[in-house]
C-alpha positions, 0 to 999 in steps of 0.5 A: 741173729745178725751176720756179716762176712767172715773174718780170716779166723772164721772163714775156714770154718764157715766161708759164707758168714759169721755172727756180727760181734760188737765191740762193747763201745758200740752197744749204744750205737747198735741200740740207738743209732741210725740205720746207717750207723747200725749197718756200719757195725755189721763187719767182721770182728777183729780176728786178733781178738778171737780164738777158736776152740772146740772140735776140729771140723772137716772144713777147718784148715789144717794150716794153723 
């Protein structure tokens, strides 16, 4: 599992890290790119492209 800093959607749930999520267009770079190219992909995923589902955890902010 490769992690990165959390985005604004994940931070209230897990403030230290989130799983690195790749855009499908970046898969070839992830598999065949240089170390610097790959390290550049380890960044928070766009929270506008995500949703959170599941139980409400005690650490999750109630302001939504």
